[in-house]
KOLMIGU-162339 format. One record per residue (C-alpha): residue number from 1; x negated, y negated, z negated. Coordinates in steps of 0.1 Angstrom, whole numbers, plus 5000, padded with zeros to 4 digits. Example, Ala and Ser with C-alpha at 12.3 -4.5 7.8 and 13.67 -1.06 7.14 Angstrom:
2
<num->1&x->4877&y->5045&z->4922>
<num->2&x->4863&y->5011&z->4929>
! end
This chain:
247
<num->1&x->5135&y->5076&z->4963>
<num->2&x->5108&y->5072&z->4987>
<num->3&x->5069&y->5071&z->4982>
<num->4&x->5064&y->5047&z->5007>
<num->5&x->5056&y->5014&z->4995>
<num->6&x->5057&y->4995&z->5026>
<num->7&x->5089&y->4998&z->5046>
<num->8&x->5086&y->5010&z->5083>
<num->9&x->5118&y->4996&z->5093>
<num->10&x->5099&y->4960&z->5088>
<num->11&x->5071&y->4969&z->5105>
<num->12&x->5086&y->4971&z->5142>
<num->13&x->5073&y->5002&z->5152>
<num->14&x->5066&y->5011&z->5187>
<num->15&x->5050&y->5046&z->5202>
<num->16&x->5021&y->5024&z->5221>
<num->17&x->5013&y->5001&z->5192>
<num->18&x->4977&y->5005&z->5171>
<num->19&x->4980&y->5014&z->5133>
<num->20&x->4957&y->5007&z->5107>
<num->21&x->4961&y->5020&z->5071>
<num->22&x->4936&y->5003&z->5049>
<num->23&x->4925&y->5019&z->5017>
<num->24&x->4951&y->5048&z->5026>
<num->25&x->4941&y->5067&z->5001>
<num->26&x->4957&y->5102&z->5007>
<num->27&x->4977&y->5091&z->5031>
<num->28&x->5013&y->5088&z->5028>
<num->29&x->5017&y->5056&z->5053>
<num->30&x->4997&y->5069&z->5075>
<num->31&x->5012&y->5103&z->5078>
<num->32&x->5047&y->5088&z->5077>
<num->33&x->5045&y->5063&z->5101>
<num->34&x->5027&y->5089&z->5122>
<num->35&x->5058&y->5110&z->5122>
<num->36&x->5085&y->5085&z->5123>
<num->37&x->5069&y->5073&z->5159>
<num->38&x->5041&y->5083&z->5183>
<num->39&x->5019&y->5059&z->5179>
<num->40&x->4983&y->5061&z->5172>
<num->41&x->4974&y->5060&z->5134>
<num->42&x->4943&y->5055&z->5117>
<num->43&x->4939&y->5060&z->5078>
<num->44&x->4909&y->5042&z->5064>
<num->45&x->4894&y->5048&z->5029>
<num->46&x->4859&y->5047&z->5011>
<num->47&x->4871&y->5079&z->4988>
<num->48&x->4859&y->5109&z->5007>
<num->49&x->4877&y->5135&z->4982>
<num->50&x->4912&y->5112&z->4992>
<num->51&x->4903&y->5116&z->5032>
<num->52&x->4903&y->5155&z->5027>
<num->53&x->4935&y->5155&z->5006>
<num->54&x->4948&y->5131&z->5037>
<num->55&x->4937&y->5157&z->5062>
<num->56&x->4949&y->5190&z->5048>
<num->57&x->4982&y->5176&z->5046>
<num->58&x->4981&y->5169&z->5084>
<num->59&x->4986&y->5208&z->5082>
<num->60&x->5018&y->5204&z->5067>
<num->61&x->5034&y->5193&z->5098>
<num->62&x->5041&y->5210&z->5127>
<num->63&x->5043&y->5181&z->5148>
<num->64&x->5006&y->5171&z->5141>
<num->65&x->4994&y->5208&z->5153>
<num->66&x->4986&y->5198&z->5188>
<num->67&x->4955&y->5191&z->5210>
<num->68&x->4959&y->5153&z->5210>
<num->69&x->4970&y->5143&z->5173>
<num->70&x->4981&y->5109&z->5169>
<num->71&x->4969&y->5103&z->5134>
<num->72&x->4933&y->5104&z->5119>
<num->73&x->4910&y->5092&z->5095>
<num->74&x->4878&y->5080&z->5089>
<num->75&x->4857&y->5071&z->5061>
<num->76&x->4848&y->5029&z->5056>
<num->77&x->4850&y->4998&z->5042>
<num->78&x->4869&y->4971&z->5039>
<num->79&x->4842&y->4948&z->5042>
<num->80&x->4828&y->4962&z->5072>
<num->81&x->4858&y->4976&z->5093>
<num->82&x->4837&y->4997&z->5121>
<num->83&x->4865&y->4984&z->5149>
<num->84&x->4869&y->4958&z->5175>
<num->85&x->4883&y->4925&z->5174>
<num->86&x->4917&y->4925&z->5178>
<num->87&x->4927&y->4957&z->5185>
<num->88&x->4956&y->4968&z->5162>
<num->89&x->4991&y->4961&z->5166>
<num->90&x->5003&y->4969&z->5127>
<num->91&x->4980&y->4966&z->5095>
<num->92&x->4990&y->4982&z->5067>
<num->93&x->4970&y->4972&z->5032>
<num->94&x->4991&y->4990&z->5006>
<num->95&x->4981&y->4989&z->4962>
<num->96&x->4946&y->4987&z->4975>
<num->97&x->4935&y->4946&z->4968>
<num->98&x->4940&y->4945&z->4932>
<num->99&x->4908&y->4971&z->4929>
<num->100&x->4889&y->4947&z->4953>
<num->101&x->4866&y->4921&z->4937>
<num->102&x->4863&y->4903&z->4966>
<num->103&x->4896&y->4909&z->4981>
<num->104&x->4889&y->4878&z->5002>
<num->105&x->4866&y->4901&z->5026>
<num->106&x->4897&y->4921&z->5031>
<num->107&x->4917&y->4897&z->5046>
<num->108&x->4895&y->4882&z->5067>
<num->109&x->4887&y->4915&z->5083>
<num->110&x->4922&y->4923&z->5085>
<num->111&x->4923&y->4892&z->5106>
<num->112&x->4900&y->4899&z->5128>
<num->113&x->4911&y->4931&z->5137>
<num->114&x->4948&y->4922&z->5143>
<num->115&x->4963&y->4912&z->5174>
<num->116&x->4977&y->4878&z->5182>
<num->117&x->5016&y->4887&z->5172>
<num->118&x->5008&y->4915&z->5157>
<num->119&x->5025&y->4925&z->5116>
<num->120&x->5008&y->4929&z->5088>
<num->121&x->5023&y->4946&z->5055>
<num->122&x->5007&y->4941&z->5017>
<num->123&x->5016&y->4952&z->4985>
<num->124&x->5000&y->4945&z->4952>
<num->125&x->5015&y->4952&z->4917>
<num->126&x->5043&y->4924&z->4907>
<num->127&x->5021&y->4904&z->4881>
<num->128&x->5048&y->4906&z->4846>
<num->129&x->5049&y->4947&z->4848>
<num->130&x->5014&y->4948&z->4852>
<num->131&x->5006&y->4923&z->4827>
<num->132&x->5027&y->4945&z->4802>
<num->133&x->5002&y->4979&z->4810>
<num->134&x->4971&y->4958&z->4805>
<num->135&x->4984&y->4946&z->4771>
<num->136&x->4995&y->4985&z->4764>
<num->137&x->4960&y->5002&z->4776>
<num->138&x->4929&y->4984&z->4780>
<num->139&x->4919&y->5021&z->4794>
<num->140&x->4945&y->5014&z->4821>
<num->141&x->4923&y->4988&z->4839>
<num->142&x->4888&y->4996&z->4826>
<num->143&x->4886&y->5027&z->4843>
<num->144&x->4862&y->5033&z->4871>
<num->145&x->4878&y->5021&z->4904>
<num->146&x->4908&y->5004&z->4885>
<num->147&x->4923&y->4970&z->4885>
<num->148&x->4902&y->4944&z->4882>
<num->149&x->4928&y->4914&z->4886>
<num->150&x->4967&y->4909&z->4881>
<num->151&x->4979&y->4891&z->4917>
<num->152&x->4995&y->4859&z->4915>
<num->153&x->5019&y->4865&z->4942>
<num->154&x->5024&y->4825&z->4952>
<num->155&x->4987&y->4824&z->4952>
<num->156&x->4980&y->4857&z->4974>
<num->157&x->5004&y->4847&z->5002>
<num->158&x->4989&y->4814&z->5001>
<num->159&x->4957&y->4829&z->5008>
<num->160&x->4969&y->4850&z->5036>
<num->161&x->4985&y->4817&z->5048>
<num->162&x->4955&y->4804&z->5055>
<num->163&x->4941&y->4825&z->5077>
<num->164&x->4967&y->4822&z->5105>
<num->165&x->4999&y->4848&z->5095>
<num->166&x->5038&y->4839&z->5092>
<num->167&x->5055&y->4855&z->5067>
<num->168&x->5089&y->4869&z->5074>
<num->169&x->5101&y->4895&z->5048>
<num->170&x->5091&y->4903&z->5012>
<num->171&x->5108&y->4923&z->4988>
<num->172&x->5099&y->4946&z->4955>
<num->173&x->5097&y->4981&z->4954>
<num->174&x->5097&y->5009&z->4930>
<num->175&x->5115&y->4998&z->4899>
<num->176&x->5119&y->5030&z->4880>
<num->177&x->5082&y->5039&z->4885>
<num->178&x->5072&y->5009&z->4860>
<num->179&x->5087&y->5029&z->4827>
<num->180&x->5063&y->5056&z->4833>
<num->181&x->5036&y->5033&z->4838>
<num->182&x->5043&y->5019&z->4806>
<num->183&x->5045&y->5049&z->4789>
<num->184&x->5016&y->5062&z->4807>
<num->185&x->4999&y->5032&z->4792>
<num->186&x->5011&y->5033&z->4758>
<num->187&x->5000&y->5072&z->4753>
<num->188&x->4971&y->5068&z->4774>
<num->189&x->4946&y->5091&z->4751>
<num->190&x->4974&y->5117&z->4751>
<num->191&x->4979&y->5110&z->4790>
<num->192&x->5002&y->5134&z->4807>
<num->193&x->5003&y->5160&z->4778>
<num->194&x->5025&y->5138&z->4760>
<num->195&x->5061&y->5148&z->4757>
<num->196&x->5076&y->5117&z->4772>
<num->197&x->5052&y->5109&z->4801>
<num->198&x->5055&y->5147&z->4806>
<num->199&x->5092&y->5142&z->4808>
<num->200&x->5096&y->5109&z->4829>
<num->201&x->5073&y->5125&z->4853>
<num->202&x->5096&y->5157&z->4863>
<num->203&x->5119&y->5127&z->4863>
<num->204&x->5105&y->5112&z->4893>
<num->205&x->5093&y->5146&z->4910>
<num->206&x->5129&y->5158&z->4909>
<num->207&x->5142&y->5124&z->4921>
<num->208&x->5116&y->5122&z->4949>
<num->209&x->5130&y->5158&z->4957>
<num->210&x->5165&y->5149&z->4952>
<num->211&x->5169&y->5116&z->4963>
<num->212&x->5201&y->5109&z->4944>
<num->213&x->5226&y->5082&z->4954>
<num->214&x->5226&y->5070&z->4920>
<num->215&x->5187&y->5062&z->4912>
<num->216&x->5186&y->5047&z->4949>
<num->217&x->5213&y->5027&z->4937>
<num->218&x->5193&y->5018&z->4904>
<num->219&x->5162&y->5011&z->4920>
<num->220&x->5178&y->4985&z->4939>
<num->221&x->5192&y->4970&z->4914>
<num->222&x->5163&y->4971&z->4893>
<num->223&x->5137&y->4962&z->4915>
<num->224&x->5142&y->4921&z->4919>
<num->225&x->5140&y->4925&z->4878>
<num->226&x->5109&y->4950&z->4873>
<num->227&x->5097&y->4960&z->4905>
<num->228&x->5064&y->4981&z->4902>
<num->229&x->5051&y->4965&z->4936>
<num->230&x->5059&y->4931&z->4951>
<num->231&x->5055&y->4936&z->4993>
<num->232&x->5052&y->4912&z->5024>
<num->233&x->5052&y->4910&z->5057>
<num->234&x->5034&y->4886&z->5081>
<num->235&x->5028&y->4877&z->5122>
<num->236&x->4994&y->4867&z->5132>
<num->237&x->4999&y->4839&z->5145>
<num->238&x->4980&y->4829&z->5180>
<num->239&x->4959&y->4804&z->5164>
<num->240&x->4939&y->4803&z->5135>
<num->241&x->4926&y->4764&z->5120>
<num->242&x->4891&y->4766&z->5118>
<num->243&x->4891&y->4747&z->5086>
<num->244&x->4914&y->4774&z->5079>
<num->245&x->4893&y->4807&z->5081>
<num->246&x->4872&y->4804&z->5052>
<num->247&x->4893&y->4810&z->5017>
! end
């Protein structure tokens, strides 16, 4: 089971691409696509600590130990991206918008910096598994930097479409992660010390390292039912109607 929520196969990556991973966190998508091709990938995040972790991870890969690495990380805000208009061929925003009170500001900035014909991939928690987490634990969504909303995927899709994007694919991901978060919320006070939470976490780590066919099959089977994340892929159209720029 891969840690990546966005499937790079759907991004149509090319060596000449310039990619932004907005809200990159510890760099899992940025590093992954940087390894896959020689494109220029920039990971941007507000957290200095997460960016330091991401930079440290780069050193674990010989492919990035060069005079001209193709992956970099910078600190910044998605409300005011420090980039020129229409500069990126690809933009990723994975598991970020649910943390942002004014998420529509992020979407407008993404539309500004992506080239016409560029691909935008976004993921947010799926509504039902997320709603169950909220019911099991108030602390889950009340912690600093936690989730501020449960997205309706269709409404988010309409908001993105209004900015001049056309969706070409969608899927769910990480069904096997859902029981872990339900257990973590149910036993929030005990945290990782609780035996069931610790057991399931160790199972997920084992699954990631071994990647057995059985869990890959289970994940694909369960994703349409209880996938933790809904993932959507869009192409930026050439023109945006003035009446739809504000959402």
